[in-house]
mmCIF file of the N, C-alpha and C atoms, coordinates in Angstrom:
data_MODEL
# 
_entry.id   MODEL 
# 
loop_
_atom_site.group_PDB 
_atom_site.id 
_atom_site.type_symbol 
_atom_site.label_atom_id 
_atom_site.label_alt_id 
_atom_site.label_comp_id 
_atom_site.label_asym_id 
_atom_site.label_entity_id 
_atom_site.label_seq_id 
_atom_site.pdbx_PDB_ins_code 
_atom_site.Cartn_x 
_atom_site.Cartn_y 
_atom_site.Cartn_z 
_atom_site.occupancy 
_atom_site.B_iso_or_equiv 
_atom_site.pdbx_formal_charge 
_atom_site.auth_seq_id 
_atom_site.auth_comp_id 
_atom_site.auth_asym_id 
_atom_site.auth_atom_id 
_atom_site.pdbx_PDB_model_num 
ATOM 1   N N  . UNK A 1 1  ? 0.829  -1.206 0.000   1.00 0.00 ? 1  UNK A N  1 
ATOM 2   C CA . UNK A 1 1  ? 0.000  0.000  0.000   1.00 0.00 ? 1  UNK A CA 1 
ATOM 3   C C  . UNK A 1 1  ? 0.865  1.258  0.000   1.00 0.00 ? 1  UNK A C  1 
ATOM 4   N N  . UNK A 1 2  ? 1.863  1.312  0.875   1.00 0.00 ? 2  UNK A N  1 
ATOM 5   C CA . UNK A 1 2  ? 2.758  2.473  0.889   1.00 0.00 ? 2  UNK A CA 1 
ATOM 6   C C  . UNK A 1 2  ? 3.513  2.579  -0.422  1.00 0.00 ? 2  UNK A C  1 
ATOM 7   N N  . UNK A 1 3  ? 3.878  1.428  -0.987  1.00 0.00 ? 3  UNK A N  1 
ATOM 8   C CA . UNK A 1 3  ? 4.568  1.441  -2.273  1.00 0.00 ? 3  UNK A CA 1 
ATOM 9   C C  . UNK A 1 3  ? 3.716  2.139  -3.330  1.00 0.00 ? 3  UNK A C  1 
ATOM 10  N N  . UNK A 1 4  ? 2.410  1.856  -3.331  1.00 0.00 ? 4  UNK A N  1 
ATOM 11  C CA . UNK A 1 4  ? 1.517  2.460  -4.309  1.00 0.00 ? 4  UNK A CA 1 
ATOM 12  C C  . UNK A 1 4  ? 1.418  3.966  -4.114  1.00 0.00 ? 4  UNK A C  1 
ATOM 13  N N  . UNK A 1 5  ? 1.317  4.416  -2.874  1.00 0.00 ? 5  UNK A N  1 
ATOM 14  C CA . UNK A 1 5  ? 1.246  5.846  -2.593  1.00 0.00 ? 5  UNK A CA 1 
ATOM 15  C C  . UNK A 1 5  ? 2.542  6.526  -3.024  1.00 0.00 ? 5  UNK A C  1 
ATOM 16  N N  . UNK A 1 6  ? 3.660  5.937  -2.660  1.00 0.00 ? 6  UNK A N  1 
ATOM 17  C CA . UNK A 1 6  ? 4.953  6.498  -3.051  1.00 0.00 ? 6  UNK A CA 1 
ATOM 18  C C  . UNK A 1 6  ? 5.132  6.535  -4.557  1.00 0.00 ? 6  UNK A C  1 
ATOM 19  N N  . UNK A 1 7  ? 4.710  5.468  -5.205  1.00 0.00 ? 7  UNK A N  1 
ATOM 20  C CA . UNK A 1 7  ? 4.809  5.394  -6.664  1.00 0.00 ? 7  UNK A CA 1 
ATOM 21  C C  . UNK A 1 7  ? 3.929  6.473  -7.303  1.00 0.00 ? 7  UNK A C  1 
ATOM 22  N N  . UNK A 1 8  ? 2.738  6.653  -6.774  1.00 0.00 ? 8  UNK A N  1 
ATOM 23  C CA . UNK A 1 8  ? 1.828  7.663  -7.312  1.00 0.00 ? 8  UNK A CA 1 
ATOM 24  C C  . UNK A 1 8  ? 2.433  9.054  -7.132  1.00 0.00 ? 8  UNK A C  1 
ATOM 25  N N  . UNK A 1 9  ? 3.000  9.332  -5.975  1.00 0.00 ? 9  UNK A N  1 
ATOM 26  C CA . UNK A 1 9  ? 3.621  10.642 -5.737  1.00 0.00 ? 9  UNK A CA 1 
ATOM 27  C C  . UNK A 1 9  ? 4.782  10.853 -6.703  1.00 0.00 ? 9  UNK A C  1 
ATOM 28  N N  . UNK A 1 10 ? 5.609  9.826  -6.893  1.00 0.00 ? 10 UNK A N  1 
ATOM 29  C CA . UNK A 1 10 ? 6.736  9.932  -7.827  1.00 0.00 ? 10 UNK A CA 1 
ATOM 30  C C  . UNK A 1 10 ? 6.240  10.205 -9.248  1.00 0.00 ? 10 UNK A C  1 
ATOM 31  N N  . UNK A 1 11 ? 5.187  9.505  -9.652  1.00 0.00 ? 11 UNK A N  1 
ATOM 32  C CA . UNK A 1 11 ? 4.677  9.687  -11.010 1.00 0.00 ? 11 UNK A CA 1 
ATOM 33  C C  . UNK A 1 11 ? 4.036  11.064 -11.190 1.00 0.00 ? 11 UNK A C  1 
ATOM 34  N N  . UNK A 1 12 ? 3.342  11.537 -10.182 1.00 0.00 ? 12 UNK A N  1 
ATOM 35  C CA . UNK A 1 12 ? 2.772  12.892 -10.265 1.00 0.00 ? 12 UNK A CA 1 
ATOM 36  C C  . UNK A 1 12 ? 3.885  13.932 -10.306 1.00 0.00 ? 12 UNK A C  1 
ATOM 37  N N  . UNK A 1 13 ? 4.921  13.730 -9.497  1.00 0.00 ? 13 UNK A N  1 
ATOM 38  C CA . UNK A 1 13 ? 6.063  14.651 -9.487  1.00 0.00 ? 13 UNK A CA 1 
ATOM 39  C C  . UNK A 1 13 ? 6.736  14.675 -10.864 1.00 0.00 ? 13 UNK A C  1 
ATOM 40  N N  . UNK A 1 14 ? 6.920  13.506 -11.429 1.00 0.00 ? 14 UNK A N  1 
ATOM 41  C CA . UNK A 1 14 ? 7.561  13.403 -12.745 1.00 0.00 ? 14 UNK A CA 1 
ATOM 42  C C  . UNK A 1 14 ? 6.680  14.025 -13.825 1.00 0.00 ? 14 UNK A C  1 
ATOM 43  N N  . UNK A 1 15 ? 5.372  13.766 -13.725 1.00 0.00 ? 15 UNK A N  1 
ATOM 44  C CA . UNK A 1 15 ? 4.408  14.338 -14.673 1.00 0.00 ? 15 UNK A CA 1 
ATOM 45  C C  . UNK A 1 15 ? 4.461  15.866 -14.651 1.00 0.00 ? 15 UNK A C  1 
ATOM 46  N N  . UNK A 1 16 ? 4.678  16.421 -13.461 1.00 0.00 ? 16 UNK A N  1 
ATOM 47  C CA . UNK A 1 16 ? 4.751  17.879 -13.309 1.00 0.00 ? 16 UNK A CA 1 
ATOM 48  C C  . UNK A 1 16 ? 6.164  18.407 -13.568 1.00 0.00 ? 16 UNK A C  1 
ATOM 49  N N  . UNK A 1 17 ? 7.061  17.500 -13.965 1.00 0.00 ? 17 UNK A N  1 
ATOM 50  C CA . UNK A 1 17 ? 8.449  17.842 -14.283 1.00 0.00 ? 17 UNK A CA 1 
ATOM 51  C C  . UNK A 1 17 ? 9.169  18.511 -13.100 1.00 0.00 ? 17 UNK A C  1 
ATOM 52  N N  . UNK A 1 18 ? 8.939  17.947 -11.918 1.00 0.00 ? 18 UNK A N  1 
ATOM 53  C CA . UNK A 1 18 ? 9.588  18.452 -10.713 1.00 0.00 ? 18 UNK A CA 1 
ATOM 54  C C  . UNK A 1 18 ? 10.662 17.477 -10.256 1.00 0.00 ? 18 UNK A C  1 
ATOM 55  N N  . UNK A 1 19 ? 11.803 18.006 -9.851  1.00 0.00 ? 19 UNK A N  1 
ATOM 56  C CA . UNK A 1 19 ? 12.821 17.178 -9.218  1.00 0.00 ? 19 UNK A CA 1 
ATOM 57  C C  . UNK A 1 19 ? 12.437 16.999 -7.752  1.00 0.00 ? 19 UNK A C  1 
ATOM 58  N N  . UNK A 1 20 ? 13.119 16.091 -7.074  1.00 0.00 ? 20 UNK A N  1 
ATOM 59  C CA . UNK A 1 20 ? 12.892 15.951 -5.636  1.00 0.00 ? 20 UNK A CA 1 
ATOM 60  C C  . UNK A 1 20 ? 13.176 17.274 -4.933  1.00 0.00 ? 20 UNK A C  1 
ATOM 61  N N  . UNK A 1 21 ? 14.246 17.943 -5.335  1.00 0.00 ? 21 UNK A N  1 
ATOM 62  C CA . UNK A 1 21 ? 14.615 19.221 -4.714  1.00 0.00 ? 21 UNK A CA 1 
ATOM 63  C C  . UNK A 1 21 ? 13.527 20.276 -4.932  1.00 0.00 ? 21 UNK A C  1 
ATOM 64  N N  . UNK A 1 22 ? 12.973 20.328 -6.136  1.00 0.00 ? 22 UNK A N  1 
ATOM 65  C CA . UNK A 1 22 ? 11.934 21.318 -6.440  1.00 0.00 ? 22 UNK A CA 1 
ATOM 66  C C  . UNK A 1 22 ? 10.668 21.034 -5.633  1.00 0.00 ? 22 UNK A C  1 
ATOM 67  N N  . UNK A 1 23 ? 10.273 19.755 -5.561  1.00 0.00 ? 23 UNK A N  1 
ATOM 68  C CA . UNK A 1 23 ? 9.093  19.401 -4.778  1.00 0.00 ? 23 UNK A CA 1 
ATOM 69  C C  . UNK A 1 23 ? 9.342  19.677 -3.300  1.00 0.00 ? 23 UNK A C  1 
ATOM 70  N N  . UNK A 1 24 ? 10.543 19.433 -2.852  1.00 0.00 ? 24 UNK A N  1 
ATOM 71  C CA . UNK A 1 24 ? 10.902 19.714 -1.469  1.00 0.00 ? 24 UNK A CA 1 
ATOM 72  C C  . UNK A 1 24 ? 10.715 21.190 -1.143  1.00 0.00 ? 24 UNK A C  1 
ATOM 73  N N  . UNK A 1 25 ? 11.171 22.050 -2.031  1.00 0.00 ? 25 UNK A N  1 
ATOM 74  C CA . UNK A 1 25 ? 11.017 23.495 -1.818  1.00 0.00 ? 25 UNK A CA 1 
ATOM 75  C C  . UNK A 1 25 ? 9.545  23.902 -1.808  1.00 0.00 ? 25 UNK A C  1 
ATOM 76  N N  . UNK A 1 26 ? 8.783  23.370 -2.757  1.00 0.00 ? 26 UNK A N  1 
ATOM 77  C CA . UNK A 1 26 ? 7.363  23.733 -2.861  1.00 0.00 ? 26 UNK A CA 1 
ATOM 78  C C  . UNK A 1 26 ? 6.541  23.210 -1.692  1.00 0.00 ? 26 UNK A C  1 
ATOM 79  N N  . UNK A 1 27 ? 6.899  22.039 -1.193  1.00 0.00 ? 27 UNK A N  1 
ATOM 80  C CA . UNK A 1 27 ? 6.090  21.388 -0.166  1.00 0.00 ? 27 UNK A CA 1 
ATOM 81  C C  . UNK A 1 27 ? 6.624  21.571 1.251   1.00 0.00 ? 27 UNK A C  1 
ATOM 82  N N  . UNK A 1 28 ? 7.848  22.023 1.362   1.00 0.00 ? 28 UNK A N  1 
ATOM 83  C CA . UNK A 1 28 ? 8.523  22.132 2.657   1.00 0.00 ? 28 UNK A CA 1 
ATOM 84  C C  . UNK A 1 28 ? 8.662  20.770 3.333   1.00 0.00 ? 28 UNK A C  1 
ATOM 85  N N  . UNK A 1 29 ? 8.833  19.730 2.519   1.00 0.00 ? 29 UNK A N  1 
ATOM 86  C CA . UNK A 1 29 ? 9.116  18.378 2.989   1.00 0.00 ? 29 UNK A CA 1 
ATOM 87  C C  . UNK A 1 29 ? 10.535 18.066 2.524   1.00 0.00 ? 29 UNK A C  1 
ATOM 88  N N  . UNK A 1 30 ? 11.369 17.565 3.414   1.00 0.00 ? 30 UNK A N  1 
ATOM 89  C CA . UNK A 1 30 ? 12.776 17.354 3.076   1.00 0.00 ? 30 UNK A CA 1 
ATOM 90  C C  . UNK A 1 30 ? 12.939 16.355 1.924   1.00 0.00 ? 30 UNK A C  1 
ATOM 91  N N  . UNK A 1 31 ? 14.032 16.513 1.208   1.00 0.00 ? 31 UNK A N  1 
ATOM 92  C CA . UNK A 1 31 ? 14.350 15.597 0.101   1.00 0.00 ? 31 UNK A CA 1 
ATOM 93  C C  . UNK A 1 31 ? 14.444 14.168 0.626   1.00 0.00 ? 31 UNK A C  1 
ATOM 94  N N  . UNK A 1 32 ? 15.073 13.998 1.772   1.00 0.00 ? 32 UNK A N  1 
ATOM 95  C CA . UNK A 1 32 ? 15.211 12.664 2.357   1.00 0.00 ? 32 UNK A CA 1 
ATOM 96  C C  . UNK A 1 32 ? 13.862 12.032 2.658   1.00 0.00 ? 32 UNK A C  1 
ATOM 97  N N  . UNK A 1 33 ? 12.956 12.807 3.229   1.00 0.00 ? 33 UNK A N  1 
ATOM 98  C CA . UNK A 1 33 ? 11.616 12.300 3.537   1.00 0.00 ? 33 UNK A CA 1 
ATOM 99  C C  . UNK A 1 33 ? 10.877 11.960 2.249   1.00 0.00 ? 33 UNK A C  1 
ATOM 100 N N  . UNK A 1 34 ? 10.967 12.834 1.252   1.00 0.00 ? 34 UNK A N  1 
ATOM 101 C CA . UNK A 1 34 ? 10.321 12.558 -0.036  1.00 0.00 ? 34 UNK A CA 1 
ATOM 102 C C  . UNK A 1 34 ? 10.842 11.259 -0.637  1.00 0.00 ? 34 UNK A C  1 
ATOM 103 N N  . UNK A 1 35 ? 12.136 11.080 -0.595  1.00 0.00 ? 35 UNK A N  1 
ATOM 104 C CA . UNK A 1 35 ? 12.745 9.870  -1.135  1.00 0.00 ? 35 UNK A CA 1 
ATOM 105 C C  . UNK A 1 35 ? 12.221 8.634  -0.410  1.00 0.00 ? 35 UNK A C  1 
ATOM 106 N N  . UNK A 1 36 ? 12.140 8.692  0.911   1.00 0.00 ? 36 UNK A N  1 
ATOM 107 C CA . UNK A 1 36 ? 11.625 7.562  1.696   1.00 0.00 ? 36 UNK A CA 1 
ATOM 108 C C  . UNK A 1 36 ? 10.158 7.276  1.355   1.00 0.00 ? 36 UNK A C  1 
ATOM 109 N N  . UNK A 1 37 ? 9.370  8.329  1.198   1.00 0.00 ? 37 UNK A N  1 
ATOM 110 C CA . UNK A 1 37 ? 7.958  8.161  0.853   1.00 0.00 ? 37 UNK A CA 1 
ATOM 111 C C  . UNK A 1 37 ? 7.832  7.513  -0.522  1.00 0.00 ? 37 UNK A C  1 
ATOM 112 N N  . UNK A 1 38 ? 8.586  8.028  -1.500  1.00 0.00 ? 38 UNK A N  1 
ATOM 113 C CA . UNK A 1 38 ? 8.486  7.502  -2.866  1.00 0.00 ? 38 UNK A CA 1 
ATOM 114 C C  . UNK A 1 38 ? 8.923  6.051  -2.948  1.00 0.00 ? 38 UNK A C  1 
ATOM 115 N N  . UNK A 1 39 ? 9.852  5.644  -2.092  1.00 0.00 ? 39 UNK A N  1 
ATOM 116 C CA . UNK A 1 39 ? 10.322 4.254  -2.105  1.00 0.00 ? 39 UNK A CA 1 
ATOM 117 C C  . UNK A 1 39 ? 9.509  3.357  -1.191  1.00 0.00 ? 39 UNK A C  1 
ATOM 118 N N  . UNK A 1 40 ? 8.459  3.921  -0.566  1.00 0.00 ? 40 UNK A N  1 
ATOM 119 C CA . UNK A 1 40 ? 7.597  3.122  0.293   1.00 0.00 ? 40 UNK A CA 1 
ATOM 120 C C  . UNK A 1 40 ? 8.228  2.733  1.604   1.00 0.00 ? 40 UNK A C  1 
ATOM 121 N N  . UNK A 1 41 ? 9.228  3.488  2.041   1.00 0.00 ? 41 UNK A N  1 
ATOM 122 C CA . UNK A 1 41 ? 9.934  3.158  3.271   1.00 0.00 ? 41 UNK A CA 1 
ATOM 123 C C  . UNK A 1 41 ? 9.373  3.852  4.504   1.00 0.00 ? 41 UNK A C  1 
ATOM 124 N N  . UNK A 1 42 ? 8.495  4.808  4.292   1.00 0.00 ? 42 UNK A N  1 
ATOM 125 C CA . UNK A 1 42 ? 7.868  5.495  5.417   1.00 0.00 ? 42 UNK A CA 1 
ATOM 126 C C  . UNK A 1 42 ? 6.469  5.934  5.035   1.00 0.00 ? 42 UNK A C  1 
ATOM 127 N N  . UNK A 1 43 ? 5.662  6.127  6.041   1.00 0.00 ? 43 UNK A N  1 
ATOM 128 C CA . UNK A 1 43 ? 4.289  6.564  5.837   1.00 0.00 ? 43 UNK A CA 1 
ATOM 129 C C  . UNK A 1 43 ? 4.193  8.052  6.151   1.00 0.00 ? 43 UNK A C  1 
ATOM 130 N N  . UNK A 1 44 ? 3.761  8.861  5.201   1.00 0.00 ? 44 UNK A N  1 
ATOM 131 C CA . UNK A 1 44 ? 3.670  10.303 5.450   1.00 0.00 ? 44 UNK A CA 1 
ATOM 132 C C  . UNK A 1 44 ? 2.492  10.634 6.370   1.00 0.00 ? 44 UNK A C  1 
ATOM 133 N N  . UNK A 1 45 ? 2.675  11.661 7.170   1.00 0.00 ? 45 UNK A N  1 
ATOM 134 C CA . UNK A 1 45 ? 1.585  12.140 8.024   1.00 0.00 ? 45 UNK A CA 1 
ATOM 135 C C  . UNK A 1 45 ? 0.539  12.830 7.150   1.00 0.00 ? 45 UNK A C  1 
ATOM 136 N N  . UNK A 1 46 ? -0.619 13.080 7.720   1.00 0.00 ? 46 UNK A N  1 
ATOM 137 C CA . UNK A 1 46 ? -1.656 13.807 6.979   1.00 0.00 ? 46 UNK A CA 1 
ATOM 138 C C  . UNK A 1 46 ? -1.183 15.207 6.611   1.00 0.00 ? 46 UNK A C  1 
ATOM 139 N N  . UNK A 1 47 ? -0.437 15.837 7.500   1.00 0.00 ? 47 UNK A N  1 
ATOM 140 C CA . UNK A 1 47 ? 0.106  17.172 7.225   1.00 0.00 ? 47 UNK A CA 1 
ATOM 141 C C  . UNK A 1 47 ? 1.054  17.122 6.022   1.00 0.00 ? 47 UNK A C  1 
ATOM 142 N N  . UNK A 1 48 ? 1.897  16.106 5.988   1.00 0.00 ? 48 UNK A N  1 
ATOM 143 C CA . UNK A 1 48 ? 2.830  15.949 4.864   1.00 0.00 ? 48 UNK A CA 1 
ATOM 144 C C  . UNK A 1 48 ? 2.069  15.667 3.573   1.00 0.00 ? 48 UNK A C  1 
ATOM 145 N N  . UNK A 1 49 ? 1.059  14.799 3.630   1.00 0.00 ? 49 UNK A N  1 
ATOM 146 C CA . UNK A 1 49 ? 0.245  14.520 2.441   1.00 0.00 ? 49 UNK A CA 1 
ATOM 147 C C  . UNK A 1 49 ? -0.419 15.790 1.919   1.00 0.00 ? 49 UNK A C  1 
ATOM 148 N N  . UNK A 1 50 ? -0.917 16.613 2.824   1.00 0.00 ? 50 UNK A N  1 
ATOM 149 C CA . UNK A 1 50 ? -1.558 17.860 2.418   1.00 0.00 ? 50 UNK A CA 1 
ATOM 150 C C  . UNK A 1 50 ? -0.539 18.793 1.763   1.00 0.00 ? 50 UNK A C  1 
ATOM 151 N N  . UNK A 1 51 ? 0.650  18.876 2.314   1.00 0.00 ? 51 UNK A N  1 
ATOM 152 C CA . UNK A 1 51 ? 1.698  19.713 1.712   1.00 0.00 ? 51 UNK A CA 1 
ATOM 153 C C  . UNK A 1 51 ? 2.051  19.219 0.311   1.00 0.00 ? 51 UNK A C  1 
ATOM 154 N N  . UNK A 1 52 ? 2.149  17.908 0.157   1.00 0.00 ? 52 UNK A N  1 
ATOM 155 C CA . UNK A 1 52 ? 2.471  17.340 -1.151  1.00 0.00 ? 52 UNK A CA 1 
ATOM 156 C C  . UNK A 1 52 ? 1.328  17.571 -2.135  1.00 0.00 ? 52 UNK A C  1 
ATOM 157 N N  . UNK A 1 53 ? 0.102  17.400 -1.666  1.00 0.00 ? 53 UNK A N  1 
ATOM 158 C CA . UNK A 1 53 ? -1.066 17.624 -2.519  1.00 0.00 ? 53 UNK A CA 1 
ATOM 159 C C  . UNK A 1 53 ? -1.089 19.053 -3.046  1.00 0.00 ? 53 UNK A C  1 
ATOM 160 N N  . UNK A 1 54 ? -0.853 20.007 -2.179  1.00 0.00 ? 54 UNK A N  1 
ATOM 161 C CA . UNK A 1 54 ? -0.855 21.411 -2.579  1.00 0.00 ? 54 UNK A CA 1 
ATOM 162 C C  . UNK A 1 54 ? 0.297  21.678 -3.555  1.00 0.00 ? 54 UNK A C  1 
ATOM 163 N N  . UNK A 1 55 ? 1.475  21.167 -3.240  1.00 0.00 ? 55 UNK A N  1 
ATOM 164 C CA . UNK A 1 55 ? 2.643  21.389 -4.094  1.00 0.00 ? 55 UNK A CA 1 
ATOM 165 C C  . UNK A 1 55 ? 2.458  20.760 -5.481  1.00 0.00 ? 55 UNK A C  1 
ATOM 166 N N  . UNK A 1 56 ? 1.797  19.605 -5.519  1.00 0.00 ? 56 UNK A N  1 
ATOM 167 C CA . UNK A 1 56 ? 1.554  18.922 -6.794  1.00 0.00 ? 56 UNK A CA 1 
ATOM 168 C C  . UNK A 1 56 ? 0.290  19.429 -7.484  1.00 0.00 ? 56 UNK A C  1 
ATOM 169 N N  . UNK A 1 57 ? -0.488 20.239 -6.783  1.00 0.00 ? 57 UNK A N  1 
ATOM 170 C CA . UNK A 1 57 ? -1.713 20.824 -7.317  1.00 0.00 ? 57 UNK A CA 1 
ATOM 171 C C  . UNK A 1 57 ? -2.693 19.759 -7.807  1.00 0.00 ? 57 UNK A C  1 
ATOM 172 N N  . UNK A 1 58 ? -2.973 18.790 -6.921  1.00 0.00 ? 58 UNK A N  1 
ATOM 173 C CA . UNK A 1 58 ? -3.923 17.716 -7.219  1.00 0.00 ? 58 UNK A CA 1 
ATOM 174 C C  . UNK A 1 58 ? -4.857 17.527 -6.024  1.00 0.00 ? 58 UNK A C  1 
ATOM 175 N N  . UNK A 1 59 ? -6.043 16.985 -6.257  1.00 0.00 ? 59 UNK A N  1 
ATOM 176 C CA . UNK A 1 59 ? -6.922 16.649 -5.132  1.00 0.00 ? 59 UNK A CA 1 
ATOM 177 C C  . UNK A 1 59 ? -6.300 15.511 -4.318  1.00 0.00 ? 59 UNK A C  1 
ATOM 178 N N  . UNK A 1 60 ? -6.544 15.498 -3.022  1.00 0.00 ? 60 UNK A N  1 
ATOM 179 C CA . UNK A 1 60 ? -5.981 14.464 -2.155  1.00 0.00 ? 60 UNK A CA 1 
ATOM 180 C C  . UNK A 1 60 ? -6.336 13.066 -2.651  1.00 0.00 ? 60 UNK A C  1 
ATOM 181 N N  . UNK A 1 61 ? -7.551 12.891 -3.117  1.00 0.00 ? 61 UNK A N  1 
ATOM 182 C CA . UNK A 1 61 ? -7.989 11.568 -3.591  1.00 0.00 ? 61 UNK A CA 1 
ATOM 183 C C  . UNK A 1 61 ? -7.104 11.038 -4.716  1.00 0.00 ? 61 UNK A C  1 
ATOM 184 N N  . UNK A 1 62 ? -6.534 11.928 -5.510  1.00 0.00 ? 62 UNK A N  1 
ATOM 185 C CA . UNK A 1 62 ? -5.708 11.473 -6.629  1.00 0.00 ? 62 UNK A CA 1 
ATOM 186 C C  . UNK A 1 62 ? -4.447 10.745 -6.159  1.00 0.00 ? 62 UNK A C  1 
ATOM 187 N N  . UNK A 1 63 ? -4.017 11.028 -4.945  1.00 0.00 ? 63 UNK A N  1 
ATOM 188 C CA . UNK A 1 63 ? -2.843 10.333 -4.410  1.00 0.00 ? 63 UNK A CA 1 
ATOM 189 C C  . UNK A 1 63 ? -3.151 8.874  -4.096  1.00 0.00 ? 63 UNK A C  1 
ATOM 190 N N  . UNK A 1 64 ? -4.432 8.550  -3.978  1.00 0.00 ? 64 UNK A N  1 
ATOM 191 C CA . UNK A 1 64 ? -4.831 7.204  -3.576  1.00 0.00 ? 64 UNK A CA 1 
ATOM 192 C C  . UNK A 1 64 ? -5.596 6.445  -4.650  1.00 0.00 ? 64 UNK A C  1 
ATOM 193 N N  . UNK A 1 65 ? -5.791 7.018  -5.817  1.00 0.00 ? 65 UNK A N  1 
ATOM 194 C CA . UNK A 1 65 ? -6.557 6.362  -6.874  1.00 0.00 ? 65 UNK A CA 1 
ATOM 195 C C  . UNK A 1 65 ? -5.897 5.068  -7.300  1.00 0.00 ? 65 UNK A C  1 
ATOM 196 N N  . UNK A 1 66 ? -6.740 4.037  -7.448  1.00 0.00 ? 66 UNK A N  1 
ATOM 197 C CA . UNK A 1 66 ? -6.242 2.749  -7.908  1.00 0.00 ? 66 UNK A CA 1 
ATOM 198 C C  . UNK A 1 66 ? -7.075 2.201  -9.056  1.00 0.00 ? 66 UNK A C  1 
ATOM 199 N N  . UNK A 1 67 ? -8.156 2.892  -9.386  1.00 0.00 ? 67 UNK A N  1 
ATOM 200 C CA . UNK A 1 67 ? -9.111 2.372  -10.359 1.00 0.00 ? 67 UNK A CA 1 
ATOM 201 C C  . UNK A 1 67 ? -8.550 2.223  -11.762 1.00 0.00 ? 67 UNK A C  1 
ATOM 202 N N  . UNK A 1 68 ? -7.741 3.161  -12.177 1.00 0.00 ? 68 UNK A N  1 
ATOM 203 C CA . UNK A 1 68 ? -7.207 3.099  -13.538 1.00 0.00 ? 68 UNK A CA 1 
ATOM 204 C C  . UNK A 1 68 ? -5.678 3.086  -13.490 1.00 0.00 ? 68 UNK A C  1 
ATOM 205 N N  . UNK A 1 69 ? -5.064 2.462  -14.473 1.00 0.00 ? 69 UNK A N  1 
ATOM 206 C CA . UNK A 1 69 ? -3.604 2.452  -14.529 1.00 0.00 ? 69 UNK A CA 1 
ATOM 207 C C  . UNK A 1 69 ? -3.056 3.868  -14.621 1.00 0.00 ? 69 UNK A C  1 
ATOM 208 N N  . UNK A 1 70 ? -1.922 4.093  -14.009 1.00 0.00 ? 70 UNK A N  1 
ATOM 209 C CA . UNK A 1 70 ? -1.313 5.420  -14.015 1.00 0.00 ? 70 UNK A CA 1 
ATOM 210 C C  . UNK A 1 70 ? -1.012 5.903  -15.427 1.00 0.00 ? 70 UNK A C  1 
ATOM 211 N N  . UNK A 1 71 ? -0.674 4.991  -16.314 1.00 0.00 ? 71 UNK A N  1 
ATOM 212 C CA . UNK A 1 71 ? -0.341 5.366  -17.684 1.00 0.00 ? 71 UNK A CA 1 
ATOM 213 C C  . UNK A 1 71 ? -1.515 6.056  -18.379 1.00 0.00 ? 71 UNK A C  1 
ATOM 214 N N  . UNK A 1 72 ? -2.733 5.694  -18.004 1.00 0.00 ? 72 UNK A N  1 
ATOM 215 C CA . UNK A 1 72 ? -3.911 6.301  -18.628 1.00 0.00 ? 72 UNK A CA 1 
ATOM 216 C C  . UNK A 1 72 ? -4.056 7.773  -18.252 1.00 0.00 ? 72 UNK A C  1 
ATOM 217 N N  . UNK A 1 73 ? -3.462 8.163  -17.116 1.00 0.00 ? 73 UNK A N  1 
ATOM 218 C CA . UNK A 1 73 ? -3.571 9.534  -16.656 1.00 0.00 ? 73 UNK A CA 1 
ATOM 219 C C  . UNK A 1 73 ? -2.600 10.459 -17.367 1.00 0.00 ? 73 UNK A C  1 
ATOM 220 N N  . UNK A 1 74 ? -1.585 9.913  -18.006 1.00 0.00 ? 74 UNK A N  1 
ATOM 221 C CA . UNK A 1 74 ? -0.522 10.722 -18.594 1.00 0.00 ? 74 UNK A CA 1 
ATOM 222 C C  . UNK A 1 74 ? -1.065 11.799 -19.532 1.00 0.00 ? 74 UNK A C  1 
ATOM 223 N N  . UNK A 1 75 ? -2.086 11.468 -20.303 1.00 0.00 ? 75 UNK A N  1 
ATOM 224 C CA . UNK A 1 75 ? -2.646 12.421 -21.242 1.00 0.00 ? 75 UNK A CA 1 
ATOM 225 C C  . UNK A 1 75 ? -3.646 13.371 -20.623 1.00 0.00 ? 75 UNK A C  1 
ATOM 226 N N  . UNK A 1 76 ? -4.008 13.123 -19.381 1.00 0.00 ? 76 UNK A N  1 
ATOM 227 C CA . UNK A 1 76 ? -5.016 13.941 -18.702 1.00 0.00 ? 76 UNK A CA 1 
ATOM 228 C C  . UNK A 1 76 ? -4.362 14.817 -17.654 1.00 0.00 ? 76 UNK A C  1 
ATOM 229 N N  . UNK A 1 77 ? -4.524 16.124 -17.800 1.00 0.00 ? 77 UNK A N  1 
ATOM 230 C CA . UNK A 1 77 ? -3.983 17.027 -16.781 1.00 0.00 ? 77 UNK A CA 1 
ATOM 231 C C  . UNK A 1 77 ? -4.976 18.119 -16.496 1.00 0.00 ? 77 UNK A C  1 
# 
């Protein structure tokens, strides 16, 4: 489950053409924490999820979507 959340965050970050450093600046979440989240090694707090959601400019639910493959979202922004 954490792997899926981390993978989704990484894919959204990549889709928005943000580096870890850029997302870190926008979200005020450390690069190390972002890396751990993306690799599924830690569970982000609700506060951290909200910061990431705002920085990525997506609804919170989009971080947890599992209904459709991520590749299908690539053309939709």
